[in-house]
N, C-alpha and C positions, 0 to 999 in steps of 0.2 A: 501592311503595317498593322500590328495588333495593339489593342488598347490595354493599358495597364490600369488595373483597379486597385486603389489603395484602401485598406481597411483601417478603421479606428482601432488603435492598439488597446483601448480600454474595453472593447467588445470581445467576448470570448470567441474563439474560432468556431466555425460551423462544425457539427459532428461529422465524423467520417461516414461514407456510404454504408459501411459495415465493418465491424471490428470484432476480434476475439478477446474474451475476458476470462480469467480464472476466477470462478466464484467460490466463496468461502463464507463461513458463519462466524459471527461474534454474538453470543447469546442466541436470541431468536431472530436476529437481523441478518439478511443476506447482503454481503458486499461482493465486489469484484474489482479486479485490477487488470490492466492491459497485459496480455499474455507475453508480449515482447520483453517486458522487464523481468519476467520470471526465469531464473536459472535452474532451479530444482525445488522439489518438495521433500522435506525430511520428516520422518516420524519423530515425535518429541522424545528425547532421551535425557532431558535435563540440561541445565545451563550452569556455567560457573560464574558466580557473582563477582563483580569487579567494583572496588570502592570508588566513590566520587563520580559515578556515572549519572546521567540524568535519570530522574525517577521512572521514566517510561522504559528504560533499558533494563531488562531482566539480568543480563550478564552476557557472556560470550560462549560460543561453541567452537570446537575444533573441527574445521572443515578442511580436510586433507592437509593438515599442518599449518593452517592459517587461522588466527583468532578472528572470528566473525561476530560482531555485536548482534544481540537479539532484542528487537523492539517488541514490547508487549502492546499490541495494537489497542486492546481494550483500555489500558491505562493511558495511552497516548490520546485516545478519544474521550478521556475523562469518564470512562465507564468502570463499573466494578469488574475486576478480573474474574474470569470463570475458573472453576476447579479444573485441574489437569485431568484429562480422560484419555482413553485409548484412541480417540479420534483427534486429539490435539496434534497440530502440525506446526512446522516452521517452514514458511515459504521463503526461500532464498531469492533475493532480487538484486539486480544491479541497476544503480541509478547514476546519473551524471553528478559529479562532485566538483568542487573548485579545483582540486588537484587531479582530476581524471575520474574514471569509473570507480564507484564505491559499492562494495558488496555488504548487504545486511540481511539478517533473518527477521521475519515478521511472524510473531506467535499468534496463531488463530485457533479457534475452537474446533474447526473441521474444514476440510477442503471438499467442495462439491464436484464441480465439473467445469469444462471449458464451454463457454456460451458464445454463440454468434449473435450479436445484438446489432440490428440495422440502425443506422443513424436516425431514421425516422422514429425509432422507439426510445430515443434518448432525449430527456428534457434537461434544461440547464439546472445547475445546482440551486437550491432555494437560498434566498438571502435572509432567512430568519431561522429561529430554532437553535437547538443546542449544538449542532454540528456547524463548524465554520465552513462557509461556502468554498473557501480556497482549498479545503481538504478533499473536496469532491470535484470530479470532472462533470458529473451530472447524475441523473437518476434514470436507469434503464427500466423498461417494462418487459418482463419475460413471463409468458403464460399467466398473465393477470396478476403478477406479483412485482413489487418494486425491488430493484437491485441498486444499492448505493455504489456508484462507480468511484472508487478511491483514486485520488491524485497522489500516487506513491511518491513522486518526486517532491511534492510540497510537504507531505507528511514527514519525510526524512530530512529535507533541507532545513526546515524550521527548527530542528533539534541541534544543529551545529555540532554534529557528532565527530567530524574528522579531527577536531582538536583533542577530543577525549581518546579516540582510537589510536592516535599517534603514540600515546603513552603505553598502550598495550603491546604493540608490535615491538 
């Protein structure tokens, strides 16, 4: 007979033994997101503005015949948007939505690399400062540098985008 251990739902889950993250830049800060959510990385070629979208949504792109909203992550995190450069990218991710999987592009200043970050090198998200703790899974330490581990699901879920996107399709 095995013992069942219950955890307090208010406590964050323990970090995984090791996980892969796609790292990217916003200004001078390095962020990363779980690689499993990433579908593809696109070179920035502009977006089409759409009226009445939330302020953090730059517009939409045509991804193989489908209108995909593009989230300006800097604006979503209440930072000043960076100038578009030749390194600017759109990371296309798929997240769980109320009506099934939801695809969205995330505008970032530059994509760096895929990182393996051991769970022992991940600290819980801080409960102070300008970044809401719910927007982060934690803070990773890679080669003496901090990497902010973005909670993509929460960043997108709090925008309530599906009601806006239904009008685009």
